[in-house]
C-alpha positions in Angstrom: 107.6 89.2 85.2 105.2 89.0 82.4 101.3 88.8 82.4 100.0 85.2 81.9 102.9 83.4 83.6 102.5 81.3 86.7 104.6 83.7 88.8 102.6 86.7 87.6 99.3 84.9 88.4 100.5 84.0 91.9 101.7 87.5 92.5 98.5 89.1 91.3 96.3 86.8 93.5 98.5 87.4 96.5 98.4 91.2 96.2 94.7 91.1 95.4 94.1 89.3 98.7 96.3 91.8 100.5 94.2 94.5 99.0 91.1 92.7 100.2 92.4 92.4 103.7 93.6 96.0 103.8 90.4 97.7 102.8 88.1 95.2 104.7 90.0 96.0 108.0 90.6 99.7 107.4 86.9 100.5 106.8 85.3 97.7 108.9 83.4 100.2 111.0 82.3 102.5 108.2 79.0 100.8 107.3 78.3 100.3 111.0 78.6 104.0 112.1 74.8 104.4 112.9 75.0 101.3 115.2 78.2 102.6 116.8 76.6 106.0 117.4 73.6 104.3 119.0 75.7 101.9 121.1 77.9 104.6 122.6 75.4 107.4 122.4 77.5 109.7 120.2 77.0 111.8 117.1 77.9 110.9 113.5 80.9 113.2 113.8 82.3 111.4 116.9 81.6 107.9 115.5 83.4 108.9 112.2 86.6 109.0 114.1 86.6 105.2 114.2 87.3 105.5 110.4 89.3 108.8 110.5 91.6 107.4 113.3 92.5 104.4 111.2 93.1 106.2 108.0 94.9 109.1 109.7 97.3 106.7 111.4 98.0 105.0 108.1 98.7 108.3 106.5 101.1 109.2 109.3 103.0 105.9 109.3 103.1 105.0 105.6 106.4 106.9 105.0 108.4 105.4 107.9 107.0 101.9 106.9 108.2 102.5 103.3 111.7 103.2 104.7 111.6 99.9 106.5 110.6 98.2 103.3 113.6 99.6 101.6 115.9 98.0 104.2 114.1 94.7 105.1 112.2 94.0 101.9 108.7 94.5 100.5 107.5 91.0 101.2 108.8 90.9 104.8 107.2 94.2 105.7 103.9 93.4 104.1 103.7 90.1 105.9 104.5 91.7 109.3 102.1 94.5 108.7 99.2 92.2 107.9 100.1 90.0 110.9 99.8 92.9 113.3 96.7 94.3 111.6 94.7 91.1 111.7 95.7 90.5 115.4 94.4 93.9 116.4 91.3 93.2 114.2 90.4 90.3 116.5 90.6 92.7 119.5 88.4 95.4 118.1 85.1 93.7 118.9 86.0 93.9 122.6 86.5 97.6 122.8 84.7 98.8 126.0 84.3 102.5 124.9 84.4 104.7 121.9 87.8 106.1 123.0 89.4 102.6 123.2 87.8 101.6 119.9 89.3 104.6 118.2 92.8 103.8 119.7 92.6 100.2 118.5 91.5 101.4 115.0 94.4 103.8 115.0 96.9 101.0 115.8 95.3 98.9 113.1 95.7 101.7 110.6 99.4 102.3 111.6 100.1 98.5 111.0 98.3 98.6 107.6 100.6 101.4 106.5 103.1 98.8 105.5 100.9 97.5 102.7 100.1 100.1 100.1 103.5 101.7 99.4 105.4 98.4 99.7 102.9 96.7 97.3 103.3 99.3 94.6 107.1 99.4 95.0 107.2 95.6 94.8 105.2 95.7 91.6 107.3 98.5 90.1 110.4 96.3 90.7 109.1 92.9 89.7 106.7 93.7 86.7 107.6 94.9 83.3 106.8 98.6 82.8 104.1 98.0 80.1 102.2 95.8 82.6 102.6 98.0 85.6 99.3 100.0 85.3 97.4 96.7 84.9 99.2 95.1 87.8 98.6 98.0 90.2 95.0 98.2 88.9 94.5 94.6 90.1 95.8 95.5 93.6 93.4 98.5 93.6 90.7 96.1 92.5 91.5 94.0 95.6 91.0 97.2 97.6 87.5 97.6 96.1 86.5 94.0 96.7 87.7 94.2 100.3 85.9 97.4 100.9 82.7 96.0 99.3 82.7 92.5 101.0 83.7 93.9 104.4 80.8 96.3 104.4 78.3 93.8 103.0 79.3 91.2 105.5 79.2 93.6 108.4 75.9 95.0 107.4 74.1 91.6 107.4 75.9 90.2 110.4 75.3 93.4 112.4 71.6 93.3 111.6 71.4 89.9 113.4 74.1 90.0 116.1 75.3 93.6 116.4 78.4 95.5 115.2 80.9 93.8 117.5 80.3 90.4 116.0 80.3 92.0 112.5 83.8 93.5 112.9 85.0 90.2 114.5 83.9 88.4 111.4 85.9 90.7 109.2 88.9 90.1 111.3 88.6 86.3 110.8 88.3 86.8 107.0 91.4 89.0 107.0 93.4 86.3 108.9 92.6 83.9 106.0 93.6 86.5 103.4 96.9 87.2 105.2 97.9 83.5 105.4 97.1 83.0 101.7 99.0 86.1 100.8 102.2 84.9 102.5 101.9 81.5 100.9 101.3 82.8 97.4 103.5 85.9 97.0 106.7 85.0 95.1 110.1 86.0 96.6 111.4 89.2 95.0 114.0 88.9 92.3 114.9 92.5 91.8 114.9 94.0 95.3 118.1 95.7 96.5 118.3 96.7 100.1 118.6 100.4 100.8 119.7 102.6 103.7 117.8 103.4 106.9 119.8 106.6 107.4 117.4 109.5 108.1 119.5 111.8 106.0 119.2 109.6 103.0 115.4 109.2 103.5 115.0 113.0 104.0 116.9 113.7 100.8 114.8 111.2 98.8 111.5 112.6 100.2 112.7 116.2 99.4 113.5 115.2 95.8 110.1 113.7 95.4 108.3 116.7 96.8 110.4 119.0 94.5 109.0 117.2 91.5 105.9 119.2 90.3 104.3 116.2 88.6 104.5 114.1 91.7 103.1 116.9 93.8 100.1 117.2 91.5 99.6 113.4 91.6 99.7 113.5 95.4 97.1 116.2 95.5 94.8 114.5 93.0 94.9 111.3 95.1 94.0 113.2 98.3 91.1 115.0 96.6 89.6 111.9 95.0 89.8 110.1 98.4 88.2 113.1 100.2 85.1 112.7 98.0 85.0 108.9 98.5 85.7 109.0 102.2 83.0 111.6 102.8 80.3 109.9 100.7 80.8 106.4 102.2 81.1 107.6 105.8 77.8 109.4 105.6 75.7 107.3 103.2 74.6 104.9 105.9 73.1 107.7 108.0 71.3 109.1 105.0 69.8 105.7 104.0 68.5 105.0 107.5 66.6 108.3 107.5 63.4 109.2 105.6 62.5 108.8 102.8 64.5 105.6 102.6 64.5 104.0 106.1 66.5 101.0 105.1 67.6 98.3 107.6 71.3 97.7 108.3 71.6 94.6 106.1 70.2 96.3 103.0 72.5 99.3 103.7 75.5 97.0 103.8 74.4 95.4 100.5 74.5 98.9 98.9 78.3 98.5 98.8 77.9 95.9 96.0 78.5 99.0 93.9 82.2 98.5 94.8 82.2 95.9 92.0 82.1 98.8 89.6 85.3 100.1 91.2 86.9 96.7 90.7 86.2 96.9 86.9 87.1 100.6 86.5 90.4 100.1 88.4 91.5 97.0 86.5 90.7 98.7 83.1 92.6 101.9 84.0 95.5 100.8 81.8 93.4 100.7 78.7 91.8 104.0 79.6 95.2 105.7 79.8 96.2 104.0 76.5 93.2 105.6 74.7 92.9 109.0 76.4 96.2 109.6 78.0 96.8 110.2 81.7 95.2 113.6 81.9 92.3 112.6 79.7 91.6 109.6 82.0 91.7 111.9 85.0 89.2 114.3 83.4 86.9 111.4 82.6 87.2 110.1 86.2 86.5 113.5 87.7 83.5 114.1 85.4 82.0 110.7 86.2 82.4 111.3 90.0 80.7 114.7 89.7 77.8 113.3 87.8 77.4 110.7 90.5 77.4 113.3 93.3 74.8 115.4 91.6 72.6 112.4 90.8 72.8 111.2 94.4 70.8 114.3 95.5 67.6 112.7 94.2 65.0 111.4 96.6 64.6 108.2 94.5 66.6 105.2 95.7 67.4 103.9 92.2 68.9 107.3 91.3 70.9 107.5 94.5 72.3 104.0 93.7 73.1 105.0 90.2 74.9 108.1 91.7 76.9 105.8 93.9 77.9 103.6 91.0 79.2 106.6 89.1 81.1 108.0 92.1 82.7 104.6 92.7 83.7 104.1 89.1 85.2 107.6 88.8 87.1 107.3 92.1 88.7 104.0 91.5 89.6 104.9 87.9 91.2 108.1 89.1 93.0 106.5 91.9 94.5 103.7 89.7 95.7 106.2 87.1 97.3 108.6 89.6 99.0 105.8 91.7 100.4 104.1 88.7 101.7 107.4 87.4 103.6 107.9 90.6 105.3 104.6 90.3 106.1 105.3 86.6 107.5 108.8 87.4 109.8 108.0 90.3 113.0 106.5 89.0 114.6 106.1 92.4 113.1 105.7 95.9 109.9 104.2 94.5 108.8 103.1 98.0 109.0 106.7 99.3 107.3 108.1 96.2 104.5 105.6 96.6 104.4 106.2 100.4 104.0 110.0 99.9 101.1 109.3 97.5 99.5 106.9 100.0 100.0 109.4 102.8 98.2 112.1 100.8 95.6 109.6 99.8 94.7 108.5 103.3 94.9 112.1 104.6 92.2 112.7 102.1 90.3 109.7 103.4 90.6 110.9 107.0 89.7 114.5 106.1 86.8 113.4 103.9 85.4 111.1 106.6 85.4 113.9 109.2 84.4 116.8 106.8 81.7 114.6 105.2 80.2 113.9 108.7 80.4 117.6 109.7 78.9 118.8 106.4 76.1 116.2 106.8 75.4 117.4 110.3 75.3 121.1 109.1 73.5 120.8 105.8 72.4 117.2 105.3 73.3 115.2 102.3 73.4 118.4 100.2 76.3 119.6 102.4 78.2 116.4 101.8 77.7 116.5 98.1 78.8 120.2 98.0 82.1 119.2 99.8 82.6 116.4 97.2 82.0 118.7 94.2 84.6 121.2 95.5 87.1 118.4 95.9 86.5 117.2 92.3 86.9 120.8 91.1 90.3 120.8 92.7 91.2 117.6 90.7 90.2 119.3 87.5 92.1 122.5 88.2 95.3 120.6 89.1 95.0 118.5 85.9 94.6 121.6 83.9 97.7 123.1 85.5 99.5 119.9 84.5 98.4 120.2 80.9 99.6 123.8 80.8 102.9 122.8 82.3 103.3 120.1 79.7 102.7 122.5 76.9 105.2 125.1 78.3 107.8 122.3 78.6 107.2 121.1 75.1 107.7 124.7 73.7 111.0 125.0 75.6 112.5 121.8 74.1 115.1 122.5 71.5 114.2 121.6 67.9 116.0 118.5 66.5 119.0 119.2 64.4 118.6 118.6 60.6 
C-alpha cells in the first residue's frame, strides 16, 4: 500500500481514530485526579492507580492479545478490543468506590491491549517499508490527539458537571471512533494466520528478547513513557496549587500541548532520515530534559513551554523507537511490537505511580528529578547502541578485491 492512494488514506484515518479512542479512554481519569481524590477522600498516590491500573493491565495483556491477532487477524482483534473497551468506558462513570473504579479501569486497559501491537503489525504487513515510519507516526499522532482531546473535554465538562459526567462523555466519543474505525479500515491483504501454540509463542518471544537491539528499544520506550506518565499524572495537582491556582477547565486545556506531539510524531520519519535513529533519539532525549528543567519555573508561561518540549521530545522518541522495532523484527512482528508496548505501558504505569510518590515526597522538583533520571537512562542505552554498532562494523570482513 502506497502513500496517497485511497486505501492508504482510509487505513491512516481508521488507525488514527483507533489511536484517538485508545488514548482518550486509557487516560480518561488522568486530568481529573484532583477531583477523584476529593470525591473519594484519597491521596494523589491512591488516585493515580486509576491510571496505573489501566496502563498496567494493558502492559500485562498486550502479549497474549498479540498472539490472538496472529491467529484471528489484526482487524478482527482490534475491532473486538475497541468494542469491549468502549462498553466498559460507559460503565466507568457509575463506579461506587475507588476500588471498583480501579477494577473497571484495569478491565478497560486489558481490552485496549489488543490495539497497539496489532496496529503496528498490521501496518508492517500492509505498508511499504519506506512509508512505515510515517504510517506508524500517524497512528502515534492519533494517540496524542486522543490524549489531548480526552483531557481537554474532561477538564471543561468536569468543571461544570463533575468527573463522572466527564469520563462518560469520553466514552461516548470513543464509541463513535470505534464505529468509524471498523467501517474505514481496509481488509488485510498480506496477513497469514499463525499458531496459537504456547511453545511457538514462547520461542518467538525468546528470540526477540535475545536480540540486543530490540532489548534496547524496549528499554528506551519504557523510560520515555516513565517521564511522560509521571509528568502528566502530577501536573494537575501542581497547577491547582499556589502560585497557579488554576480551575479544572483551564488545567484540561493545558493538554492542548499534545498538538505538538502530533506534529513531532508524524515527522519522525524525516527526523530519522536526517539524523539517523540514534541521532533522533538523542535529540528527543535532549528536548525532553530541557522541558523538564524549564518546568521548574514559577512562571506559568515557562511551565507551559516546558510541557511543550517534554511532549515533543516524548512523542518523537516513541515514534522512532516503535517504528524501529517493527523494522528490526523480520518474523513475529506482532510479538515484537507487543513486547515494546508492554515495556512502554509498564513505563507509563511506573511513571504514574513514581511521579505521584515523588510529588508527595518532594513536590514538583521530585517529579522532575525522576524524569531526568529516566532520560539519562535513554541516553546511556543509546550510547551503548552506538558502541555496539561500531564494534559490529569493525568485525565485518573487508570486501574482496
